[in-house]
N, C-alpha and C positions, 0 to 999 in steps of 0.2 A: 609536375610529378603526381601520379594518381595510383592509388591502391584500392580498387573497388572490390577486392576479394573480401569474404567474410573475415573480419578481424576479431571475432568474438565480441566481448564486451569492451566498450571504451568508456573510461572514467575521466571526466574533466575536473581537475582539482586534486592535487597531491598533498593536501593538508591532513590533519588528524583523521577526519572521517573518510576521505578518499583512500588513504593508505590502509586504514582499518578494513574497509570494505574489500579492497583488493586482496588483503591477506585472508579474509573470511572466504572469499570466492575460491582462492587458490587452495585452501584447506578442504572446502566442501566439494569442489569439482576441479581436481588438479589437471584434468585434460582440457579444460575450458580456458582459452587464451584471453588475457586481459591486457589492454593497453591503457596506461595511466599517463595523462598529460598534466604537467605542472609548470606554471609560469616562472616560479622562482628557481634559481639554481640550488639544488638541495646539497647539504653538506656531505663530504665524503665520510666513509666509515671511520669511526673513532679508533684510535690506538689505545692500548691499555694505559689507564691512569689519566687519560685526557677527558676534559669536561666538554660537553657539547656547546656549540655557539648558537645564539638566537638567530632564527630566520623568520620571515613573515608567517610561515605556516606553523612553526614550532617556536613560540615566542616566550616572553618572560612570565607569562601567567602560569598558574598551577591548576591542576584538575583533581577534583575529589572523585575517585573511581568508586562506583558502587560495587557491591559484591557480585552482581550479575555481570558487570563489565570485567571484573577480575576473573570470573569463571570463564568468560570468553577468551581472555588472554592465556589462561591455563590450557584451554582446548587448542589454542594456536601454538602452544609451546614456547611462549615468550615471557611468561610471568617470572620464571626463574632469573631471567636477565634484568627484568624491570624491578623486581622486589627489593634489591639492595638500594635502589634510589627512591623508594616509596616509604611512607610512614603510616602506620595504622591509626585509625580513629577509634578509640576505645570509649570515649564519652562525647556527647554533644550537649552544649550548654547554650540555651537561648534566653536572652534578656532584653528588656526594654528600658533604655536609658531614662533615669529620673522617675521610674515607676516601680511598683512592687512586684509586677508579674515576672515569673521566671519558670523555665521548664528545663528538665535534665533527662537525658537518655543515657543508659549504660549498656554497653555491649554484653557485659557479664550477666545483667538482669534479663537480657533477651536471649541468653544461651548461645551467643555467637562470639567468635574470637575478635571481631571488629565490625564496625559499620561500613568500612571501606578503607581505602588508602589514598593519601595525597601524594601526587607526583608532579614534578615540574614538567611543563610541556616540552621543554627542550630535551629532557631525558626520555620522555615518552616517544618523541619523534625519532631520537637516535636509535632506540631499541626496535621500534616498528620498521624503520627504514632498513636497518640491518637485516631483519627477518625478510622483508620484501625482496631485497637484493638476492636472497637465497632461493627465491621462487622461480623456477624455470618457466612457468606458464605466464609470468607477468613481465611485460615490457615497460620499463619506466623511462619516460622521456621528459626530462626536466629542462628548464631554461627555454621553453617553447611558448609561443603566444598563439592562442586559439583566435582565429579571425572570423570564423563563422560556424554556426551550429544550425542544422535544419533537421526536421523530423517529419516524415510522411508515413502513410500506411505501409509503404513498401520497405523503407529503410531510414535510418538516421545517418547523417553525414557530419563530419567535423573537418574543417580546414585549419591548418596550423603551420607556423614557420618558426624559425629561430627567433627568440625574443630580442636578441641584441643586433638584429640586422633588418633594416627596413626593406632592402631589396632582395631578401632571400626568397628562393622559390618555395611555394607553398606545397604542402602535402595534403592530400585528400584521403580521408579514411571513411569507409562505409561500414556500418555495423547494424546488427539486428536490434541492439539495445545500447542506448547512450545513457550514462548516469552523470548528471551535473552536480558536482560537489565543490563548486568554486566560490563558496562563501556567501555572506549576507548580501553583498553587492553583486551577486552573480550576473555576469553578462550573458551566460548561457541561458539562464532563466528569462532574461529580457528577449533574447533572440527567439525563444520558444513562445513568446507572447503570453507568459504567465504573470498575472498581476499579484501584488502583495498588499497585505494590510499592515501598515507600519504605524506604530504609536511610540514616539520618543518619550522616554521617562523624564527628560530634562535633567538627567544625572550623568556624571562621568565617574568611572571607576578608576581609582588610583591604585596601582598594583606594585608591590615591592616585597622584598624579604626583609625581615627585621630580627633583632636579637632582644630578648627580654631578660630581666634579672631572675625570673623564676623559670624552671624547666616546664615544657609544655605538657608533659605526662600524657601525651596522646589525646589531648582534649581539643575538640573543635568548638570555637566560640562563634555564635551569630548574635550580634548586638545591634538592636534597632534604635535608630535615633530619628529625630524629626527631619534631619537632612538626608538620611539614607542609611542603609545597613552597613555594618562593619563585620567582615568575616576574618577570623584569625585562626589559621589552620597549622597543625604541626608539620614541620619539615625535617628531613634527615640532617644529621650533623654533616658538616663539610669534612672532606678527608683531612687527616691530621697534617698532611704536607702543604695545606693551603695556609698562607701566611696570616690571613685575617679570620681564621676559623673561630666560630663562636664557642661559648661555653657549652659543654655537653647537654644536649636536649633543650637548648634555649633558642633554637632557630625556628622562625615561624613565617608563614605566608600571610600577607595582608592584602585584602581587597576592601577598599574603603570607597563606598559610593557616596558622592556628594552632589548637591545641585551644581549645575554647570558653572555658575559664577564663583561659588565658593571653591570648587575644585580648581578652577583657574588660579584663584588667589593662593590656595594651599600649595599648588605646584611651584609657585615662585619663592616659597619660603626656603631658607637654608635648613640643613638637617636638624639643627638644634631646635629651631622654631617649629619645624614640622613635627618633631617628636613631642614637643610640648602640646601642640594642638591635638595630636593623636591621643596622648595621655588623657587630656581633658575629655575627649569624646568617648574613649573606651573605658576609662576607669582603671582600677588597680588589680583586677582579677588575674592578670598575667604578670603582675609585678610591674617594675619600671621598664619602659622602653629605653633601650640603651643605644642602639644603632639601627640605621636603615640602609638598604642598598639603593641602587639606582631606581628611580620612580618612573613608571610608565602610565599613561592615561588612555582610557578607552571609553568613547561615548556609548551610552546604553540605550537601546531601543528594542521594543518587542516587535518582531517582524514574523508574519506568518503568510506563506504563499497561498494563493487562492486554490491551487490544485498542485498535486505532486506527481501527476502523470499527464503527459501530453504526447499523443502518438506513441512513438517508440522511445520516449525519453522519460526518465525518472529523475526528479530532483531530490537531493539528499543533504543532510547536515544543515549548516546555517543558511544554505540556499532555500531550504524548506521551512525552517523555523529557527529563529534566533532569539534566545531568551535572556532575561536578566540573570546574572550569576548568583543571585541571592541564595538559592537552594542547591546550587551545584548540580543541577539536573541536565544541563544542555547536552554535553557530550555523552552522558550515559543514555539519554533518550536516543541520540543518534546511533549509538552502538546497538540498541535494541532494534532500531529500524534496519540497520545493516545486517543483523542476525537473521531477521525475517526475510529480507530480500535475497541474501546469499543462499539461504536454504531453498527458497523458491527457484532460484536460477539453477542450483545444483540438481534439483528434482526435474526441472524442464530439460536440462542438458542430458541427464541420464535417460530420459524417455524419448530423446530425439525431437523434442518440441521446439517451436519457434520461441526464442528467448524474449522477443518483443510482443508476444501474443497479447492482444488487447484485453481479453478477459482475465488473463493471469495478472497483468499489471493493475487492472482495476481491483482484483482480489487483494493484491498487496496493499494498495492504498486503503481499502476498506478495513483490512486487518490491523492497520496501524492507527486508525482514527481515534479510538477510545483512549489508548495510552497517551497519544500526543495531546489530545484535548484536555485530559486530566492534568498532565504535567504543566501545560501552558496556563491553565486556570489557576493551578496551585501556586506557581511561582509569581504570576502576575498579581494574585490577590495578596500574597505576602508583602510585595513591594508597596502596593497601593494602600493596604490596610495598616501598615506600620509606618510608612513615610508620611506621617501627618501629625500635626500638633493639636488636632481637634479634641477637646477634652472628653466629649462623649465617646468617640471612637477609641480614645486612649483607655478609658475605663473598661470598655467592652473587651478590648484585646488583652488587657492585663488580667481580667477575670478569666478569660479564655486560657491564658497561659497557666494560671494557677489551677484551673480545673483540669487542664491536660496533665499537670504534674501529679494529680492525686486520683484521677478518674480511672478505675480499673478497665483494662482493655484498650485504652487510648494509646498508650505507649507502644505496645506490640504492633498495633495497626500502622502507626506512623513509622515505626522502625523498619518494618518490612517494605513500606512504601519508599523510604529513603534508600534502602539497600538495593532497590530495583528487583525485588523478588516477587512482587505481585504482578509482574508484567512478562511479556513474551521474552 
């Protein structure tokens, strides 16, 4: 079966970034058709009062949305649906275990209502997918397996078939522009012949939700230890009809990065022993850890593609750059990429230009270079600078934290950086 007609834009990968880009294109250029291909079978629309289930694309992790990302969701008209499932960050507290250094940021001092919001990926996916299904210009094809991607000067092509059938007939799509957003292990990127620079951190992130004896009061903690950073972020209370609902305001998201061997050991602990180990590593700033939910483990690697444009193809999201979660910048960076790309495509469509124009795609890549490079260096330097027991480096970083906490002008600069307001 073959469809060689112009299918508009084809996006491979229906995870957080692929769905976000499809929504942005539909908003910016509602007449431009978009075909979105996703390997997983995406969940159906939620009924009122139902909680979303985890899928490979929208999993147990949480995302700290920057103010720029929230602005994008407001422009898309989805923030009102997402806000009830998100928690604002009013303060950021950074510390180094066993040392004197500490830094604090306050949204009130920066004259903003928050630094951003924390939302569970499953809820983010549920809201974005619901919005996407309301877009007449977007054709969502889930449960399909892409079997080949090619890109030439004339066109890009994608072959796919039903994921659950080896003998299914393949469909061939041709498109002026292919966007590969199929994750850090992107097969599309490999088919396009794009190399990557990959640097494993030797760490695994243990992700779960937990309950503490003290309310979170909208404070986000980042605590650095010699084994890796611990992020403790505020989460919304569970609905009152949930049997194991936590005390009001005491529910938090935990991302605990440990060296691979220690993470494997910690994952084998029962809940009581896990809580004891966490308490020892984090300290008492959040009070006592009382309960933890199901734990999930994710290996951590810095991955950066050698190029983000190849012929009539653009790679996006984790296929282009996969970061350590230490600063919560990965998805927010991808949203800014998607904002620039969708605006460029809308402009080209309005002018009747070729969506895969070589010069325009090169201009997109160039426009995103500085922001991407800054964020990648920032997150990588945090991990490598703090995940060490070297006494000299420990002294320097703690002097730096104290200096940051008292140096005029330092906090506003970093606050705007964290909120995503210094970028496109």
